[in-house]
Each structure stands twice: as C-alpha cells, then as structure tokens.
C-alpha positions in Angstrom: 10.7 4.2 36.8 8.1 6.1 34.4 10.7 5.6 31.7 10.8 2.0 32.1 6.9 1.5 32.1 6.9 3.8 28.8 9.8 1.4 27.5 7.8 -1.9 28.5 4.7 -0.6 27.0 6.4 0.3 23.8 7.7 -3.0 23.8 4.5 -4.7 24.2 2.8 -2.7 21.4 5.4 -2.8 19.0 4.2 -5.9 17.2 0.4 -4.8 17.6 1.4 -1.6 15.8 3.2 -3.4 13.1 0.2 -5.8 12.6 -2.4 -2.8 12.5 -0.1 -1.2 9.7 0.0 -3.9 7.9 -3.9 -4.9 8.5 -4.6 -1.2 7.1 -2.8 -1.7 3.7 -4.2 -5.0 3.1 -7.8 -3.8 3.8 -6.8 -0.8 1.5 -5.9 -2.9 -1.3 -8.7 -5.2 -0.9 -11.3 -2.4 -0.9 -9.8 -1.0 -4.1 -10.0 -4.3 -5.9 -13.5 -5.0 -4.8 -14.5 -1.7 -5.6 -13.0 -1.8 -9.0 -14.6 -5.0 -9.6 -18.0 -3.5 -8.7 -20.9 -4.0 -6.6 -23.5 -3.6 -9.3 -22.6 -6.9 -11.1 -25.3 -9.7 -11.9 -25.5 -12.5 -9.6 -23.5 -14.8 -11.9 -20.5 -12.3 -11.9 -20.6 -11.8 -7.9 -20.8 -15.4 -7.6 -17.7 -15.9 -10.0 -15.7 -13.1 -8.2 -16.6 -14.5 -4.7 -15.2 -17.8 -6.1 -12.2 -16.7 -7.6 -11.3 -13.8 -4.9 -13.2 -14.8 -1.9 -13.4 -11.8 0.5 -12.7 -13.8 3.7 -9.5 -15.3 2.4 -8.0 -13.1 -0.6 -4.9 -11.8 0.8 -3.3 -9.1 -1.8 0.1 -8.4 -1.4 0.9 -5.3 0.3 4.7 -4.2 -0.5 4.8 -1.2 -3.0 5.6 -3.2 -6.2 2.7 -5.5 -5.3 0.2 -2.9 -4.7 1.3 -1.5 -8.1 0.9 -4.8 -9.5 -2.5 -5.3 -8.1 -3.8 -1.9 -9.4 -2.5 -2.5 -12.6 -4.0 -6.3 -12.6 -7.8 -5.1 -11.9 -7.7 -1.4 -13.3 -8.7 -1.4 -17.1 -6.2 0.7 -19.1 -3.7 1.0 -16.1 -0.6 -0.6 -18.3 1.5 2.6 -18.1 0.4 3.4 -14.3 3.5 4.0 -12.0 2.9 5.0 -8.4 4.6 8.4 -7.8 6.2 7.4 -4.6 8.6 5.1 -6.9 8.8 7.8 -9.9 9.8 10.5 -7.3 12.5 8.3 -5.5 11.2 7.8 -2.2 13.2 4.8 -1.7 13.9 5.1 2.0 10.3 5.3 2.7 9.5 2.4 0.2 12.3 0.4 1.7 11.1 0.9 5.4 7.6 0.3 4.5 8.6 -2.9 2.8 10.6 -4.0 5.5 7.7 -3.7 8.0 5.5 -5.7 5.5 8.4 -8.6 5.7 8.6 -8.2 9.6 5.0 -8.6 9.8 5.0 -11.9 7.9 7.9 -13.1 10.0 6.0 -12.6 13.1 2.9 -13.8 11.9 4.1 -17.0 10.2 7.2 -17.9 12.3 6.7 -15.9 15.5 10.0 -14.1 15.0 9.8 -10.4 16.1 13.3 -9.0 14.9 12.6 -5.6 14.1 12.2 -2.0 15.7 11.6 1.2 14.3 12.7 4.7 15.7 10.2 7.8 15.5 11.4 8.8 12.0 10.9 5.5 10.5 7.4 5.3 12.1 6.6 8.8 10.6 7.8 7.6 7.2 5.6 4.4 7.3 2.7 6.6 8.2 3.3 9.0 5.4 3.3 6.0 2.9 0.1 4.9 4.4 -1.5 8.4 3.8 0.1 8.5 0.2 -1.4 5.0 -0.6 -4.8 6.0 0.6 -4.9 9.1 -1.3 -3.2 7.3 -4.8 -5.7 4.3 -4.4 -8.7 6.7 -4.0 -7.5 9.1 -6.9 -7.4 5.8 -9.0 -10.7 4.8 -7.9 -12.5 7.9 -8.1 -11.0 9.3 -11.5 -8.5 7.0 -13.1 -8.4 8.9 -16.1 -7.6 12.0 -14.4 -4.9 10.3 -12.4 -3.1 9.1 -15.6 -3.4 12.6 -16.9 -1.6 13.9 -13.9 1.2 11.1 -14.4 1.5 12.1 -18.0 1.6 15.8 -17.6 4.3 15.4 -14.7 6.6 13.0 -16.9 6.3 15.8 -19.2 7.5 18.3 -16.8 10.5 16.0 -15.7 11.5 15.4 -19.1 11.5 19.5 -19.8 13.6 19.8 -16.5 16.0 17.3 -17.4 16.6 18.7 -20.7 16.9 22.2 -19.6 20.0 21.1 -17.2 
C-alpha cells in the first residue's frame, strides 16, 4: 500500500519537478544576462534594455548550447568561451539535461508529458544545475580569470595529448 502511495506521489510531482528545474535554469541565465548588462546604467540605457529585453517576458534558451550562446552574446571578449561541460565530454549529462528542457516545452505548450527519469538521471540533471550555477557565477564574478583557467586547461590537455 505504501509503495503505491509513493509511486502515485512520484507520478503526481514528476511534471512539477521538471518545470522547477527548467525555471531554475531559466532564472539563472536571466540573472546572468541582466547582471552583465548592469544595474548602474543611466535611465536611458535602462529604458533601452527594458524595451529590448523586458524582464517579465524575456525567455532565454536553457539548453546547454543556448546558454553558452547567451553568455557569449552578452559578455564582452567571450568569443573563445567554451563551457567546460562540453569540453570534458559530459555528453550523457548534457543530453539528459537538454532532453528535460525539451520535455518541459512539450508539456508546457502541448500538454504532453512523455518522459520519466530514473534516480541516476535526476542526479545528472542536478549535477548540471550545480555546474551551470558555478560556471555562470565564475563568468560573472571574474570573467578574465575564467578565460585564463580555460586557456590553462586547454594547454594541459594539448600536452597530455602530445605525450600519448
């Protein structure tokens, strides 16, 4: 009996957990973008930003490639930025996360809920959220150091590749 209750609760809360994960990722990207654009702008610049990117209706992409594109679009001197999650080939985690984003869109726009996750996949998704939080905070707080770290890591990887 208790197992059936737990299974029912899981089915009931599964859609809301996907929506919450998506909302967290969306808010993370929006916070990054609006922080980069700055709060200490003149009234004219603030009005322009609000007209072009109204906070209430602006919806940035939340798949990994879209997040990388957003960071590059709004961050000065970021053409060479590569998210570490892609460089270190966490393809399974990225795929699981991006599938969740797609599932949320299908659910929100068509009412279709056609996906479920096991415990390991949820852990991957949560790990991606932690990673994105850390990555965007690093980019926001000290972008130059973030890029220097990337450069250093790439140099190490090249040396390791040559030594094989």
